[in-house]
N, C-alpha and C positions, 0 to 999 in steps of 0.2 A: 770227630766228637770226645770215642772214648779214649784217645787218646790225649786228648785234655785235663781226664776227671783223671787220668793216669801221672799226670805233672802236679795236680791241683798240692799234694801233700807238702811235695819237695817248696812248690808257692807259696805254699802260706806258711812255710817254716822261715824263709826265705822272711816273707813279710814279720814275721813276727822275730824275727833278733832285729830286723830293720827296725823296728818299733820297740823295742828294749835298749836299741844303742840311740836311738832318736832320745829316749827318757836318760837316758847317762846327760848325754851330748847335751842338753838343756841344765842337767844340772850341775854342766862347766858352765855353761853359757850364764847362767845366772850369777858367777860372783868375775868372770869374766869380764863382763857389761858393766862391770863399776871397776876396771880400771885394775884386779885384781887378780893373780894363776892362781888357783890352789886344787890340791884335788881329796879336799876331801870326803868329797860325792862318795871316792871309792870307801870311806872309811862307813860313809850313812849305807849303803849298799851294802857293806856287808851286816851293818846294824839289824838294819830290815830283812836282808834276805836269811840269817841263820835265824830272827824271829819268825817268819811268817813259818817254816817248816814245822818249825814246836808247836807252833799255832795250828796249820796246816794238820797235822800229826793228830792233834787233840780234838776234828771232827767241827772248829771254827767255819763259821759261812765262810766263803771268798773276799767281798767284803768288808770284814770284820780285818783278816786276815791281812788285806794289802793297805787299811787303815794305819794296822800296828805295824807296820814295818814302815810306812809313809811319818809315822810320831817318830818312829825310835827312829828313821834320820834325822828327823825335824834334832832331838834331844843331843845328837852323838855331831852335832855339826856344829847349833847352839854354846855345848859347853866347850868347841877348840877356838870358837869365833868371837869369844868374851877375853879369852889373854891373850889371843894371835893377833887380837885389833893391835892389838896394843906397841905389836913390831914393824918395823920397815915392810915393805913389798915385797922383796927377794926375801926376810926373813920367814916371812908370813907362810912361803911355798914353799918353802923347804922344814919350816913345821908338819906341813899335812902333809908331805913327801914321808917323813919321819912318820907318823900316825898312820902309814898307808903298810910302812914295813913292821912294823912291831904293831899290826891288828895280823896281817902278816902269819909273823912266827907264834903268839900268842895262839892263834889258833890251829898251827899248824904242832903245836907241842903240847897243845890240850883235845888231847882224844872226844874226852868226855863232853865239847862243845859241839859234835857234829856226832858220836854216838853210831855211826851209818845210816843213822837215820834216812828215808827216803821212800816218797811216795808211788803209791799202783798205780797212777796215771800222771804223763805230760798238762800243764796250765792248757786249753785250747787256744788256737794263736786268734783268736778275732774278741779275745778278752784281751792280750796283749795291743791288741792294736789301737781296738777301744780305748783303751784306760790309756796309751801314747795319746791319742786324741784331744780325750779328756785335760791331759796335762800340758797340751800344746795351746789350749784352749786356755787356761790356766795362767800360764807366759804372756798369751795373746793381750789380755788383759793387760795383766804389769807391767808389760809393757808400756799402752795408750794410760798409764796413769801416771801424776806425780813423780813416782818413782821412776817411772823407767828415764823420762825426764830428766830427772834428775843425773839417774847413773848416765847416760850419756854424757854431758856436762862434767860429767865427772874421771868417766873413765877418756875424755877428750884435752882439757885443759883441768887438772886439779887446780890449781890456783886463783881462774873465774871458778867455779864451782864455790871455793870459800869465800871469792869475794861478792857471790851474791848471795853467801848467807845458808849454801848450802854443807848439811854437818854429813862430813863425808862418813862419819863412823857409824851413823846410822844409814842411810842408804847402803851402804855395806853388812850391815847385818843384815837389811830383810834381804841382800843378796843371800848371804850365809844360810838364809832360813827355808827359801827357795830352795838353793840344793842340797840342803841336809830332805825334806820334803822330793825330792824330785827323784835324791840319789837313794832314799829309803825305800821308796814307790819301785824305782825301776832293780831294784838289791829282793823284793822278792819278787818281782816279776820275773827272774832269774832264775834265782834257786827253783820259784817252783815250778817253771819251763824244763831243769836239769833237774828234777823232781830228786835234788839233794841238794846237801851246802857245798864246795869244799873249799876250801883253803886259799890256793890257784886260783879256783874263780873269780875273790873280789883282789886282785894284788895292781900291781908295774903293770900289766897287761891291762888290764880296765882302765889306768887311768891314762893312761898311751892313748885306747881307742874312745876314749871320753875326748878328753882333749882335743885330740885332730880331727874329731868329729865336730867340734864347737867353732875352730879355728879355719877349718878348711873351707868350713858354709859359710862362716863371716860371726862374728858378736856383734853386729852391729843392729843385728833386726832378730827377733825369734825366729824368723823363718831359717836360716843360718844355719842352725845346727841341726834344722828336719834334712834340709837338704846333707850337710856334712854327713849325717850318721848314712843315709843313702849311698855317697859317697865311700865310707867306709865300711859297706858293710859288700855292696857288689864287688869293687876292688877285690878283693880274695878271691873270688868266684868264677873272676873276668881271667884273673891272673891263673889258676883254673883250665881252664876250656882252654885258651887260649893256648899255653904249652905244659897237658896233662905229664911230659915226661921228666920235668922238671921235680914232680914229688914222688918222683923214686929215687931219688939221687942220695937219699937221706934228709936234708932238711924238711922236706914238708911243708904241705901246703900252708899251713900256716906259717913260718918262717917268709916265703915270698912274697905271700900278703900281706905282713908289716911291713914287708922291705917295700910294697908298692902303694902302702899307706902314710911309712915315710917322708918316701918320694915327694906323694903328692901335700903333704903339710911343709916339708921343705917348701915346694917349689910356692906353695901359696904364703906363705912365710913371706919369700923373696919377690915377688910378684905381683900379688896379691896379698895386701897387707887388709882388707875389710875381707877378702872372703871372695868364695864363689858369687854368696847372695848380696854383692854390692847396689846402693840402689842408684849410687850416680854413674854406674857402667850398666848397670838396664835399662833405667831411665833417666837419660842426662835431661840438664838442664835446657832448655830450647831459648835461644832468642825472640824477642816477640817480631813477624818479620814488619816490614818496610817496604815500604810503593814504590816502582822507580817513578822519580819526577814532581818528587814530593819531600823538601827539603823540612826539614826541621823547625818551628816554629821561634823566635824569636823574639824576647821582649825589651820596645824600644822606653826608651827613660822622657821624664820633659825636656831633657836635652836636643832629642833628635838624635840620641848614639845609640846605636846600636851594640846589646850587649852578646855577646854568646853565649 
């Protein structure tokens, strides 16, 4: 029993990391579900994280700090989405990548944004887990709404969506708004967990982990990013436990963990395009059972001719 209590701090910290990764993966899923790859959630996370640290140091209650971080992410997402949705899909994805690089460069060269601010204590892991559960419930409701149905049609067949009268710009704008809220909230959770903000925390590595979690799990269902976040959180730990000698070769645990995540993403793209949470694989459709010796019914016409 004492051994279990000794393991709880490490386990709770890993669960908190998985919860934060799940929030970011859901943020990436919000745009991927509409057929659009975007890294804008990383910029939203940076805005939410920097603002959350400032407000927490000012003594604001935790719920207001998290709400402010989510709203900051929403503002960044909408400001980016309005001009980006006029571009082609590839150009919009490239623009979001440039936005991440720009934010990382600016925050790295302006020390006044960070100013060495740090909190005296980290965020309790149970708070991160509870917030991730609430975000998942929100995406569940969005998945079963009209927007979720329209997004699935748009992702699978854009011409069909246009023929059905689905406004692609409106659907993707809602996706960007959801990505901004989740990204800002994830950035606030990350900053409060790290007790400080750093430009390196909101860079390309976060975007890589975020998109990998969404695509490994699958973008066809809101449960996919949750599953993918667990995978990308567990892989570095499994690498460290399976081959601890690799961590002393100068490359580090994070480097080999990133290789494992990259391989998982590559295998998922090549062999599981719908991700690990593929409803057709988990619950394939079964034909109705037929009783032996019973032929299907036939219809007779007035000329007594059998039509099959």
